Kinemage of the C-alpha trace (Angstrom):
@kinemage 1
@onewidth
@group {chain A} dominant
@subgroup {mainchain}
@vectorlist {calphas} color= white
{ca met a 1} P 3.324 22.171 -28.354
{ca ala a 2} L 1.645 25.339 -29.677
{ca glu a 3} L 2.415 27.186 -26.419
{ca leu a 4} L 6.066 26.102 -26.631
{ca lys a 5} L 6.349 27.395 -30.205
{ca glu a 6} L 4.743 30.686 -29.233
{ca glu a 7} L 7.106 31.093 -26.286
{ca thr a 8} L 10.112 30.309 -28.499
{ca his a 9} L 8.870 32.846 -31.072
{ca lys a 10} L 8.546 35.526 -28.373
{ca lys a 11} L 12.079 34.861 -27.104
{ca thr a 12} L 13.457 35.015 -30.639
{ca his a 13} L 11.563 38.270 -31.282
{ca lys a 14} L 12.890 39.838 -28.059
{ca leu a 15} L 16.432 38.777 -28.960
{ca lys a 16} L 16.126 40.375 -32.415
{ca val a 17} L 14.750 43.585 -30.890
{ca phe a 18} L 17.659 43.673 -28.435
{ca gln a 19} L 20.201 43.044 -31.212
{ca arg a 20} L 18.646 45.793 -33.333
{ca ala a 21} L 18.686 48.254 -30.422
{ca ile a 22} L 22.368 47.536 -29.694
{ca ala a 23} L 23.275 47.869 -33.391
{ca met a 24} L 21.413 51.179 -33.683
{ca leu a 25} L 23.097 52.431 -30.486
{ca ile a 26} L 26.604 51.507 -31.642
{ca gly a 27} L 25.904 52.809 -35.148
{ca ala a 28} L 24.604 56.162 -33.909
{ca val a 29} L 27.568 56.624 -31.534
{ca ala a 30} L 29.964 55.789 -34.378
{ca val a 31} L 28.331 58.369 -36.669
{ca ala a 32} L 28.449 60.993 -33.898
{ca thr a 33} L 32.153 60.226 -33.396
{ca gly a 34} L 32.948 60.501 -37.087
{ca leu a 35} L 31.081 63.791 -37.346
{ca glu a 36} L 32.080 65.692 -34.212
{ca ile a 37} L 35.613 64.392 -33.690
{ca phe a 38} L 36.766 64.197 -37.320
{ca leu a 39} L 34.606 65.890 -39.953
{ca val a 40} L 32.776 68.876 -38.424
{ca pro a 41} L 35.821 70.466 -36.683
{ca asn a 42} L 37.572 70.466 -40.065
{ca asp a 43} L 34.571 71.945 -41.925
{ca val a 44} L 33.929 68.702 -43.821
{ca ile a 45} L 30.312 67.610 -44.087
{ca asp a 46} L 28.452 64.365 -44.624
{ca gly a 47} L 25.605 63.875 -47.090
{ca gly a 48} L 21.863 63.779 -46.471
{ca ile a 49} L 19.961 65.539 -43.697
{ca thr a 50} L 23.086 65.298 -41.549
{ca gly a 51} L 24.988 67.396 -44.096
{ca ile a 52} L 22.205 69.991 -44.167
{ca ser a 53} L 22.213 70.004 -40.351
{ca ile a 54} L 25.970 70.631 -40.271
{ca met a 55} L 25.641 73.642 -42.584
{ca val a 56} L 22.662 75.110 -40.696
{ca ser a 57} L 24.475 74.571 -37.385
{ca his a 58} L 27.531 76.372 -38.790
{ca leu a 59} L 25.424 79.324 -39.946
{ca thr a 60} L 23.369 79.657 -36.738
{ca gly a 61} L 25.894 78.578 -34.114
{ca leu a 62} L 23.330 76.229 -32.536
{ca pro a 63} L 24.262 72.625 -31.609
{ca leu a 64} L 24.363 70.116 -34.466
{ca gly a 65} L 22.346 67.538 -32.519
{ca val a 66} L 19.314 69.844 -32.392
{ca phe a 67} L 19.117 70.141 -36.178
{ca ile a 68} L 19.757 66.427 -36.771
{ca phe a 69} L 16.739 65.638 -34.593
{ca val a 70} L 14.392 68.378 -35.804
{ca leu a 71} L 15.117 68.073 -39.547
{ca asn a 72} L 14.756 64.289 -39.463
{ca leu a 73} L 11.343 64.305 -37.762
{ca pro a 74} L 9.257 64.730 -40.960
{ca phe a 75} L 11.104 61.828 -42.557
{ca phe a 76} L 10.538 59.669 -39.495
{ca tyr a 77} L 6.813 60.279 -39.923
{ca leu a 78} L 7.055 59.353 -43.623
{ca gly a 79} L 8.899 56.156 -42.699
{ca tyr a 80} L 6.210 55.275 -40.178
{ca lys a 81} L 3.401 55.794 -42.695
{ca gln a 82} L 5.043 54.312 -45.791
{ca ile a 83} L 7.547 51.675 -44.629
{ca gly a 84} L 6.402 50.304 -41.282
{ca lys a 85} L 6.253 50.685 -37.526
{ca thr a 86} L 9.338 48.588 -36.713
{ca phe a 87} L 11.496 50.513 -39.180
{ca ala a 88} L 10.211 53.836 -37.846
{ca ile a 89} L 10.819 52.954 -34.178
{ca ser a 90} L 14.359 51.747 -34.947
{ca thr a 91} L 15.042 54.918 -36.924
{ca ile a 92} L 13.731 57.379 -34.323
{ca phe a 93} L 15.727 55.576 -31.624
{ca gly a 94} L 18.886 55.838 -33.731
{ca ile a 95} L 18.288 59.517 -34.535
{ca ile a 96} L 17.679 60.368 -30.853
{ca val a 97} L 20.923 58.617 -29.874
{ca leu a 98} L 22.778 60.334 -32.740
{ca ser a 99} L 21.435 63.758 -31.743
{ca tyr a 100} L 22.353 63.218 -28.089
{ca phe a 101} L 25.911 62.055 -28.722
{ca thr a 102} L 26.683 64.733 -31.312
{ca ser a 103} L 25.768 67.257 -28.600
{ca met a 104} L 27.883 65.364 -26.036
{ca phe a 105} L 30.910 65.158 -28.354
{ca his a 106} L 30.638 68.765 -29.578
{ca his a 107} L 33.170 70.133 -27.085
{ca ile a 108} L 35.702 67.318 -27.522
{ca pro a 109} L 38.776 68.550 -29.440
{ca ala a 110} L 39.276 67.236 -32.973
{ca phe a 111} L 41.321 64.051 -33.105
{ca thr a 112} L 43.408 65.447 -35.941
{ca glu a 113} L 43.749 68.755 -37.763
{ca asp a 114} L 45.111 67.054 -40.861
{ca ile a 115} L 42.242 67.581 -43.296
{ca leu a 116} L 42.996 64.480 -45.375
{ca leu a 117} L 43.251 62.155 -42.357
{ca ala a 118} L 40.070 63.633 -40.889
{ca thr a 119} L 38.256 63.108 -44.207
{ca ile a 120} L 39.370 59.497 -44.602
{ca phe a 121} L 38.846 58.303 -41.037
{ca gly a 122} L 35.741 60.408 -40.471
{ca gly a 123} L 34.173 58.962 -43.624
{ca met a 124} L 35.071 55.413 -42.590
{ca ile a 125} L 33.641 55.771 -39.080
{ca val a 126} L 30.435 57.367 -40.352
{ca gly a 127} L 30.122 54.578 -42.925
{ca val a 128} L 30.481 51.897 -40.250
{ca gly a 129} L 27.767 53.520 -38.154
{ca val a 130} L 25.284 53.992 -41.004
{ca gly a 131} L 26.034 50.489 -42.295
{ca leu a 132} L 25.226 48.927 -38.912
{ca ala a 133} L 21.911 50.777 -38.794
{ca ile a 134} L 20.933 49.653 -42.308
{ca arg a 135} L 22.060 46.071 -41.702
{ca phe a 136} L 19.744 45.774 -38.709
{ca gly a 137} L 16.716 47.357 -40.345
{ca gly a 138} L 16.927 51.054 -39.515
{ca ala a 139} L 18.274 54.329 -40.858
{ca leu a 140} L 20.131 57.310 -39.415
{ca asp a 141} L 19.248 59.874 -42.047
{ca gly a 142} L 15.951 61.049 -43.513
{ca ile a 143} L 17.289 61.119 -47.089
{ca glu a 144} L 17.503 57.313 -47.004
{ca ile a 145} L 13.818 57.115 -46.033
{ca leu a 146} L 12.826 59.627 -48.718
{ca ala a 147} L 14.813 57.703 -51.338
{ca ile a 148} L 13.084 54.427 -50.430
{ca ile a 149} L 9.672 56.076 -50.869
{ca ile a 150} L 10.574 57.874 -54.135
{ca asn a 151} L 12.072 54.643 -55.486
{ca ser a 152} L 8.578 53.112 -55.718
{ca lys a 153} L 7.425 55.963 -57.989
{ca ile a 154} L 10.325 56.541 -60.396
{ca pro a 155} L 12.636 54.159 -62.329
{ca phe a 156} L 15.805 54.868 -60.321
{ca ser a 157} L 17.479 52.846 -57.565
{ca val a 158} L 17.623 54.025 -53.952
{ca gly a 159} L 21.384 54.541 -54.286
{ca glu a 160} L 20.981 56.696 -57.398
{ca ile a 161} L 18.331 58.869 -55.734
{ca ile a 162} L 20.507 59.387 -52.642
{ca met a 163} L 23.470 60.230 -54.898
{ca val a 164} L 21.509 62.973 -56.707
{ca phe a 165} L 20.346 64.534 -53.422
{ca asn a 166} L 23.847 64.427 -51.990
{ca leu a 167} L 25.446 66.047 -55.037
{ca phe a 168} L 23.311 69.144 -54.372
{ca ile a 169} L 23.930 69.032 -50.610
{ca leu a 170} L 27.696 68.523 -50.891
{ca gly a 171} L 27.885 71.161 -53.606
{ca ala a 172} L 26.219 73.664 -51.283
{ca ala a 173} L 29.129 73.202 -48.876
{ca gly a 174} L 31.280 75.115 -51.355
{ca phe a 175} L 29.210 78.278 -50.808
{ca ile a 176} L 29.083 77.957 -47.008
{ca phe a 177} L 32.616 76.747 -46.268
{ca ser a 178} L 34.980 76.717 -49.258
{ca trp a 179} L 35.273 74.766 -52.486
{ca asp a 180} L 38.208 72.727 -51.258
{ca arg a 181} L 36.113 71.708 -48.220
{ca ala a 182} L 33.284 70.751 -50.586
{ca met a 183} L 35.681 68.501 -52.488
{ca tyr a 184} L 36.929 66.933 -49.252
{ca ser a 185} L 33.267 66.400 -48.303
{ca ile a 186} L 32.688 64.481 -51.530
{ca ile a 187} L 35.713 62.294 -50.729
{ca ala a 188} L 34.366 61.650 -47.214
{ca tyr a 189} L 30.963 60.758 -48.655
{ca leu a 190} L 32.440 58.304 -51.181
{ca ile a 191} L 34.520 56.640 -48.457
{ca ala a 192} L 31.458 56.376 -46.220
{ca phe a 193} L 29.393 55.016 -49.131
{ca lys a 194} L 31.895 52.224 -49.800
{ca thr a 195} L 32.265 51.434 -46.099
{ca ile a 196} L 28.474 51.102 -45.801
{ca asp a 197} L 28.545 48.463 -48.563
{ca ile a 198} L 31.229 46.474 -46.739
{ca val a 199} L 29.380 46.619 -43.409
{ca val a 200} L 25.968 45.755 -44.892
{ca glu a 201} L 27.190 42.986 -47.200
{ca gly a 202} L 30.135 41.829 -45.088
{ca met a 203} L 33.778 41.377 -46.008
{ca glu a 204} L 32.863 37.884 -47.143
{ca gln a 205} L 30.245 38.986 -49.645
{ca ser a 206} L 28.665 35.965 -51.315
{ca lys a 207} L 29.238 35.206 -54.976
{ca ser a 208} L 27.668 32.658 -57.287
{ca ala a 209} L 29.879 30.680 -59.647
{ca trp a 210} L 28.788 28.852 -62.825
{ca ile a 211} L 31.302 26.490 -64.429
{ca ile a 212} L 30.930 24.574 -67.701
{ca ser a 213} L 33.654 22.055 -68.443
{ca asp a 214} L 34.255 18.568 -69.833
{ca lys a 215} L 35.893 17.846 -66.474
{ca ser a 216} L 33.043 19.145 -64.341
{ca glu a 217} L 33.065 16.201 -61.920
{ca asp a 218} L 36.795 16.572 -61.228
{ca ile a 219} L 36.354 20.308 -60.655
{ca gly a 220} L 33.286 19.713 -58.465
{ca glu a 221} L 35.138 17.215 -56.264
{ca ala a 222} L 38.091 19.595 -55.930
{ca ile a 223} L 35.744 22.396 -54.803
{ca leu a 224} L 34.192 20.006 -52.271
{ca phe a 225} L 37.408 18.719 -50.768
{ca arg a 226} L 39.826 21.638 -51.226
{ca met a 227} L 37.426 24.492 -50.414
{ca gly a 228} L 34.797 22.728 -48.330
{ca arg a 229} L 32.005 24.199 -50.458
{ca gly a 230} L 28.977 22.283 -51.676
{ca val a 231} L 28.303 22.129 -55.410
{ca thr a 232} L 25.238 21.384 -57.512
{ca tyr a 233} L 25.395 19.688 -60.913
{ca ile a 234} L 22.863 20.935 -63.448
{ca ser a 235} L 22.228 19.196 -66.763
{ca gly a 236} L 22.587 21.489 -69.736
{ca arg a 237} L 22.873 21.400 -73.532
{ca gly a 238} L 24.960 23.676 -75.717
{ca ala a 239} L 22.806 25.648 -78.150
{ca tyr a 240} L 25.537 25.743 -80.809
{ca thr a 241} L 26.989 22.226 -80.472
{ca gly a 242} L 23.821 20.492 -79.305
{ca glu a 243} L 25.951 18.428 -76.901
{ca asn a 244} L 24.791 17.575 -73.395
{ca thr a 245} L 26.961 18.980 -70.645
{ca lys a 246} L 27.123 19.201 -66.879
{ca val a 247} L 27.062 22.672 -65.326
{ca ile a 248} L 28.501 23.304 -61.855
{ca phe a 249} L 26.806 25.827 -59.588
{ca cys a 250} L 28.268 26.846 -56.227
{ca val a 251} L 28.255 29.755 -53.811
{ca ile a 252} L 31.515 31.139 -52.423
{ca thr a 253} L 32.732 34.277 -50.663
{ca arg a 254} L 34.753 37.008 -52.331
{ca leu a 255} L 37.819 35.829 -50.373
{ca glu a 256} L 37.546 32.382 -52.010
{ca glu a 257} L 37.261 33.655 -55.578
{ca ala a 258} L 40.990 33.374 -56.337
{ca glu a 259} L 41.124 29.807 -55.015
{ca leu a 260} L 38.140 28.773 -57.161
{ca lys a 261} L 39.769 30.218 -60.284
{ca ser a 262} L 42.959 28.329 -59.445
{ca ile a 263} L 41.063 25.022 -59.149
{ca val a 264} L 39.298 25.550 -62.480
{ca asp a 265} L 42.598 26.442 -64.214
{ca asp a 266} L 44.287 23.338 -62.755
{ca tyr a 267} L 41.727 20.964 -64.253
{ca asp a 268} L 40.534 22.796 -67.372
{ca pro a 269} L 42.102 26.129 -68.441
{ca asn a 270} L 39.501 26.381 -71.224
{ca ala a 271} L 36.489 25.953 -68.925
{ca phe a 272} L 33.700 28.529 -68.995
{ca leu a 273} L 33.562 30.349 -65.633
{ca ala a 274} L 31.084 33.079 -64.661
{ca ile a 275} L 31.126 34.713 -61.212
{ca ala a 276} L 28.504 37.182 -59.975
{ca asp a 277} L 27.703 39.001 -56.730
{ca ile a 278} L 24.793 37.760 -54.604
{ca ala a 279} L 22.874 40.130 -52.338
{ca glu a 280} L 21.783 37.442 -49.875
{ca val a 281} L 22.078 33.692 -49.254
{ca arg a 282} L 19.629 31.721 -47.136
{ca gly a 283} L 19.013 28.075 -46.378
{ca gly a 284} L 20.629 25.176 -48.167
{ca arg a 285} L 24.121 24.084 -47.225
{ca phe a 286} L 26.049 27.276 -47.770
{ca lys a 287} L 27.883 26.940 -44.441
{ca lys a 288} L 31.491 26.012 -45.087
{ca lys a 289} L 32.525 22.444 -44.235
{ca asn a 290} L 35.778 21.608 -42.519
{ca val a 291} L 38.596 20.939 -44.962
{ca his a 292} L 40.924 18.115 -43.976
């Protein structure tokens, strides 16, 4: 039995490694595409070490892929020492692939010379690539690694630290290219930033819902049978009224939020309803049941 469990664990581990490698490969190719076929030919840059690499490449005339690899090496070492071996290996693999394909795509003509279209679609494609890497436990830019390490020492989130770094980097684009290109670069970065969120969290981002109503059982049954979502009843007591009440807790996706609100309004327009984002859901019976 122990040998069977160990063999199953090894197969699962190999499958996860394979999935991570494929995700990093696709993510790196997507970032290279967004950079070399949309952004770079139109003098629009990305944030982070990639943005610095684009500016240095523009000033020196040397291939972008060389600087992406070389400038990220110190951060790869930091990631290895501070975060972990698996993270570091995934990251160096992704950076090598990114460096290679940016060099391969360098001579491909720009897909569009419309600066706005290039900014929008380039930002989206870069965001998809970076999001895939993050979702599967890696990174494609050294600034992300640096932000994770700094985050443990100062009272700011990883996102806030990256934002501060990128404001300086994107601002520098105004001196090297032009100020309108710097502004387009900020737009591209914001689009990429939002796309990363969607890829990492998914279009069906989970949300928790808390409902307090005198008709909690009717609402709970409607959620069960109309939405196919499980609910949990929690006993509560109002601090002001002192009355006992039944609180409904359930987990839905962002696409189901409107339907949940509709159900609550149908049964009790005066019900208390609170909905919040959830970073991750595991275990339990979150999987949606078939609705007949």
